[in-house]
C-alpha positions as CSV (number, residue, x, y, z in Angstrom):
1,M,-109.9,23.9,246.8
2,A,-113.3,25.7,246.0
3,I,-113.5,28.4,243.4
4,T,-113.5,31.8,245.1
5,F,-115.4,35.0,244.2
6,R,-112.1,36.7,243.9
7,Q,-111.0,34.3,241.3
8,L,-114.1,34.9,239.3
9,E,-113.6,38.7,239.6
10,I,-110.1,38.3,238.3
11,F,-111.2,36.1,235.5
12,I,-113.8,38.7,234.4
13,A,-111.3,41.5,234.5
14,V,-108.8,39.5,232.3
15,A,-111.6,38.6,229.9
16,E,-112.7,42.2,229.5
17,T,-109.2,43.7,229.3
18,Q,-107.6,40.8,227.4
19,Q,-104.3,41.3,229.3
20,V,-103.0,40.4,232.7
21,T,-101.3,43.8,232.9
22,R,-104.5,45.7,232.3
23,A,-106.5,43.5,234.6
24,S,-104.0,44.0,237.4
25,K,-104.2,47.8,237.1
26,K,-108.0,47.6,237.0
27,L,-108.1,45.6,240.2
28,F,-105.2,47.3,241.9
29,L,-103.3,43.9,242.2
30,T,-99.9,42.8,241.2
31,Q,-99.5,41.0,237.8
32,S,-98.2,38.0,239.7
33,A,-101.3,37.8,241.9
34,V,-103.6,38.0,238.8
35,S,-101.6,35.3,237.0
36,M,-101.6,33.1,240.0
37,A,-105.3,33.4,240.6
38,L,-106.1,32.8,236.9
39,G,-103.8,29.7,236.8
40,E,-105.4,28.3,240.0
41,L,-108.8,28.7,238.4
42,E,-107.8,27.0,235.2
43,N,-106.3,24.1,237.2
44,Q,-109.5,23.7,239.2
45,L,-111.6,23.7,236.1
46,G,-109.4,21.2,234.4
47,G,-108.1,23.3,231.5
48,P,-107.4,26.7,229.9
49,L,-110.0,29.4,229.6
50,F,-108.1,31.6,227.2
51,D,-106.2,31.3,223.9
52,R,-102.9,33.2,224.0
53,H,-102.3,35.5,221.0
54,G,-99.0,37.3,221.6
55,R,-99.6,39.5,224.7
56,S,-103.4,39.2,224.4
57,L,-105.6,36.6,226.1
58,L,-108.7,35.8,224.2
59,L,-111.5,33.6,225.6
60,N,-111.8,30.1,224.2
61,D,-115.1,28.2,224.1
62,R,-114.8,27.2,227.8
63,G,-114.1,30.8,228.8
64,R,-117.0,32.1,226.8
65,Y,-119.2,29.7,228.7
66,L,-117.9,30.7,232.1
67,L,-118.0,34.5,231.6
68,P,-121.8,35.1,231.8
69,L,-122.1,32.6,234.6
70,S,-119.4,34.4,236.6
71,K,-121.1,37.8,236.1
72,Q,-124.4,36.3,237.2
73,I,-122.9,34.8,240.4
74,L,-121.1,38.0,241.4
75,S,-124.3,40.0,240.7
76,Q,-126.3,37.7,243.0
77,V,-123.7,38.1,245.7
78,A,-123.9,41.8,245.5
79,N,-127.7,41.6,245.7
80,V,-127.4,39.6,248.9
81,E,-124.9,42.0,250.4
82,T,-127.2,45.0,249.6
83,M,-130.3,43.3,251.0
84,L,-128.6,42.3,254.3
85,T,-126.6,45.5,255.0
86,E,-128.8,48.3,253.8
87,Q,-129.9,50.8,256.4
88,R,-133.7,50.9,256.0
89,D,-134.1,54.4,257.6
90,T,-131.6,56.2,255.3
91,V,-131.7,57.0,251.6
92,A,-128.0,56.5,250.8
93,G,-125.7,54.8,248.4
94,V,-124.5,55.1,244.8
95,L,-127.0,54.5,242.0
96,E,-125.7,53.9,238.5
97,I,-128.3,54.7,235.8
98,V,-128.2,54.9,232.1
99,A,-130.5,57.0,229.9
100,S,-131.3,57.5,226.2
101,S,-130.5,60.9,224.8
102,T,-133.8,62.7,225.1
103,I,-134.4,61.6,228.7
104,G,-130.7,61.8,229.8
105,N,-130.1,65.3,228.4
106,Y,-133.5,67.0,229.0
107,V,-135.3,65.4,231.9
108,L,-133.1,63.5,234.3
109,P,-130.4,66.1,235.0
110,H,-133.0,68.3,236.7
111,L,-134.5,65.4,238.6
112,I,-131.1,64.0,239.7
113,G,-129.9,67.3,240.9
114,A,-133.1,68.0,242.9
115,F,-133.1,64.4,244.3
116,M,-129.6,64.6,245.6
117,R,-130.2,68.0,247.2
118,L,-133.1,66.4,249.1
119,H,-131.0,63.3,250.0
120,P,-127.4,64.4,250.6
121,D,-126.2,60.8,251.2
122,A,-127.5,59.6,247.8
123,H,-125.3,59.8,244.8
124,I,-126.5,59.1,241.3
125,N,-124.2,58.7,238.3
126,M,-125.7,58.8,234.8
127,L,-124.4,57.7,231.4
128,V,-126.2,59.0,228.3
129,V,-126.3,56.6,225.3
130,N,-128.8,55.6,222.7
131,T,-131.7,53.2,223.6
132,M,-130.0,50.1,222.2
133,A,-126.8,50.7,224.2
134,A,-128.8,51.4,227.4
135,E,-130.5,48.0,227.2
136,H,-127.2,46.2,226.9
137,L,-125.7,48.0,229.9
138,V,-128.7,47.2,232.1
139,A,-128.7,43.6,230.9
140,K,-125.0,43.2,231.7
141,G,-125.5,44.6,235.2
142,E,-123.4,47.7,234.6
143,A,-126.4,50.0,235.3
144,D,-129.0,49.6,238.0
145,L,-131.8,51.4,236.0
146,G,-132.3,52.5,232.5
147,F,-134.6,55.2,231.2
148,V,-135.4,54.7,227.5
149,E,-137.7,55.3,224.6
150,G,-138.6,52.6,222.1
151,E,-139.3,48.9,222.4
152,I,-137.3,46.6,224.7
153,N,-135.7,43.6,222.9
154,I,-133.8,41.8,225.7
155,D,-135.6,39.0,227.6
156,S,-133.7,39.5,230.9
157,L,-135.1,43.0,231.3
158,V,-138.4,44.2,232.7
159,A,-139.9,47.5,231.7
160,S,-142.4,49.7,233.4
161,D,-144.2,52.6,231.7
162,W,-143.0,56.0,232.8
163,F,-144.8,58.7,230.8
164,E,-145.8,59.6,227.3
165,D,-143.6,61.9,225.2
166,E,-144.6,63.4,221.9
167,L,-142.5,64.0,218.8
168,G,-142.9,67.0,216.5
169,I,-141.2,68.6,213.5
170,I,-138.9,71.4,214.3
171,V,-137.9,74.1,211.8
172,N,-136.1,77.4,211.8
173,P,-138.6,80.4,212.2
174,S,-137.6,81.5,208.7
175,H,-138.4,78.1,207.2
176,K,-141.2,78.0,204.6
177,L,-143.2,75.7,206.9
178,A,-142.7,77.8,210.1
179,E,-146.1,79.5,209.9
180,R,-148.0,76.3,209.5
181,S,-150.1,74.9,212.3
182,H,-149.4,71.3,211.3
183,F,-146.9,69.3,209.2
184,K,-148.7,67.4,206.5
185,I,-147.7,64.0,205.2
186,P,-146.8,63.2,202.4
187,E,-147.1,66.7,200.9
188,D,-144.6,68.5,203.2
189,L,-142.3,65.5,203.6
190,K,-141.1,65.4,200.1
191,E,-140.4,69.2,200.1
192,T,-138.1,69.1,203.2
193,S,-134.4,68.3,203.8
194,W,-133.8,66.4,207.0
195,V,-131.3,66.4,209.9
196,M,-131.5,62.9,211.6
197,R,-130.3,61.0,214.6
198,E,-127.9,58.1,214.2
199,E,-128.8,54.4,213.8
200,G,-129.9,52.9,217.2
201,S,-131.6,56.1,218.3
202,G,-135.1,55.5,219.7
203,T,-136.3,58.8,218.3
204,A,-135.1,58.0,214.8
205,E,-136.6,54.5,215.0
206,I,-140.0,55.7,216.1
207,F,-140.1,58.5,213.5
208,T,-139.4,56.2,210.6
209,K,-141.8,53.6,212.0
210,K,-144.6,56.1,212.3
211,L,-144.0,57.3,208.7
212,G,-144.4,53.8,207.4
213,K,-144.3,53.6,203.6
214,H,-143.6,57.3,203.5
215,A,-140.2,56.9,205.2
216,S,-138.6,56.3,201.8
217,M,-139.3,59.9,200.9
218,L,-137.0,61.2,203.6
219,K,-134.2,63.3,202.0
220,V,-131.5,63.1,204.8
221,V,-128.8,65.7,204.4
222,T,-126.9,64.9,207.6
223,K,-126.9,62.6,210.6
224,T,-125.6,63.3,214.1
225,G,-125.5,61.5,217.4
226,H,-126.6,64.4,219.6
227,T,-129.9,66.3,219.9
228,E,-128.2,69.6,220.6
229,A,-126.3,69.3,217.3
230,I,-129.5,68.6,215.5
231,K,-131.1,71.7,217.0
232,K,-128.2,73.9,216.0
233,A,-128.3,72.5,212.5
234,V,-132.0,73.3,212.2
235,E,-131.4,76.8,213.6
236,S,-128.8,77.4,211.0
237,G,-131.3,76.4,208.2
238,A,-129.8,73.0,207.3
239,G,-133.3,71.5,207.2
240,A,-136.1,70.1,209.5
241,A,-135.9,67.4,212.2
242,C,-138.1,65.2,214.2
243,L,-137.5,65.6,218.0
244,S,-139.2,65.2,221.2
245,M,-141.1,68.2,222.4
246,L,-139.3,67.9,225.7
247,T,-136.0,68.8,224.0
248,V,-137.1,72.2,222.6
249,C,-138.9,73.8,225.5
250,R,-136.3,76.6,225.9
251,E,-135.9,77.2,222.1
252,T,-139.6,77.5,221.5
253,E,-140.0,79.7,224.5
254,H,-137.4,82.1,223.2
255,G,-138.6,81.9,219.5
256,W,-135.4,80.2,218.2
257,L,-137.3,77.2,216.8
258,N,-140.9,76.4,215.8
259,I,-142.4,73.0,216.4
260,L,-145.2,71.5,214.4
261,P,-147.4,68.6,215.3
262,I,-147.8,66.0,212.5
263,E,-151.3,66.0,211.0
264,G,-153.1,62.6,211.0
265,I,-150.3,60.6,212.8
266,D,-150.2,59.9,216.5
267,M,-146.6,60.8,217.4
268,R,-146.8,60.0,221.1
269,R,-144.4,57.4,222.4
270,Q,-144.0,55.6,225.7
271,L,-141.0,56.3,227.8
272,R,-140.0,53.4,230.0
273,I,-137.8,52.6,233.0
274,I,-136.0,49.3,232.6
275,Q,-134.1,47.0,235.0
276,H,-132.8,43.5,235.1
277,K,-135.5,41.1,236.2
278,D,-133.2,39.6,239.0
279,K,-132.2,43.1,240.4
280,I,-133.1,43.7,244.0
281,I,-134.8,47.0,244.7
282,T,-132.8,48.9,247.3
283,R,-134.1,51.7,249.4
284,L,-132.3,54.3,247.2
285,M,-133.7,52.7,244.0
286,A,-137.2,52.6,245.4
287,E,-137.1,56.3,246.6
288,F,-135.7,57.5,243.3
289,L,-138.3,55.5,241.3
290,T,-141.1,57.1,243.5
291,F,-139.6,60.5,242.8
292,C,-139.6,59.9,239.1
293,E,-143.2,58.7,239.1
294,L,-144.3,61.9,240.7
295,A,-142.3,63.9,238.2
296,A,-144.0,62.0,235.4
297,E,-147.4,63.4,236.6
298,S,-146.0,66.9,236.1
299,I,-144.6,66.1,232.7
300,Q,-147.9,64.5,231.6
301,S,-149.6,67.8,232.4
302,K,-147.2,69.4,229.9
303,E,-145.0,71.2,232.4
304,C,-141.4,71.3,231.2
305,L,-139.2,70.6,234.2
306,S,-136.2,72.3,232.5
307,F,-137.6,75.6,233.8
308,P,-136.6,76.3,237.5
309,S,-140.0,77.6,238.5
310,K,-141.8,74.5,237.3
311,L,-139.2,72.2,238.9
312,Q,-139.7,74.0,242.2
313,S,-143.5,73.5,242.1
314,F,-142.9,69.8,241.5
315,L,-140.5,69.6,244.5
316,E,-143.1,71.2,246.7
317,K,-145.6,68.6,245.7
318,Y,-143.0,65.8,246.4
319,R,-142.3,67.2,249.9
320,T,-146.0,67.4,250.6
321,E,-146.6,63.8,249.6
322,K,-143.7,62.6,251.7
323,E,-145.0,64.4,254.7
324,Q,-148.4,62.9,254.2
325,Q,-146.9,59.4,254.0
326,E,-144.8,59.8,257.1
327,S,-147.5,61.4,259.2
């Protein structure tokens, strides 16, 4: 008897949940069906794939070898199904994307909402994590596209440049540096307390890398995993922070925060779109990527798309270009 796709799907579920009971719930199957399929697979492959520790099933060396192969096989099958069944004249489907904090919280929500209004049969789900986690999710096939800052470190991924972002120093309007036109290094660095992002953050990685030898002078008073928490801490007077200028559009507009460019250091960074190199580009993916490329032109011209009026002007431009392509 040949190995079936269903057996591989069950094997993956058991490997990820480490229990037949949990795998059966995940797959909406009975425990006996899961146990039978797993037993048949092990018989066909000539030996066990798991070590049994109490109620837990842990992959042995054979199972660890089979797991990535199984995921790759099922991913390729899904690609074939998508390629052969997709309706070419309709932008429809469910797209799973993952984004690092700056992009996921301050750029993509506006774009996703606008895109789905234009294409009612398209649904886009987004998970916001740090850059490192985003890479791993795309590499494992759990996300179709990733939107990240920072360097890419996984060979199975391909990255395309999206647009350039710029980092700046944010301070409370009552901070002693608030009236400055620029932040000077190292003079201002050693006189400032810092609120920083967590390890694995693309923003934190780029900031410390840009500082070079001066990074050792950072006096960090607190770390947090969310940009909004950093902004609130800075507003309260806890210290200064380095954030993307995209994240503080509203605060600077209302005068809640001041942002200072850093003198003598190029704080621009390249934001990228990543995907698995074996991923097939569907109609929905292609249309959303085009939409994001047009949005990048607006952002490069320093328009902050978090403002409704500026988002509307971008949408008018998108509709015009679509009409020109279809005419």
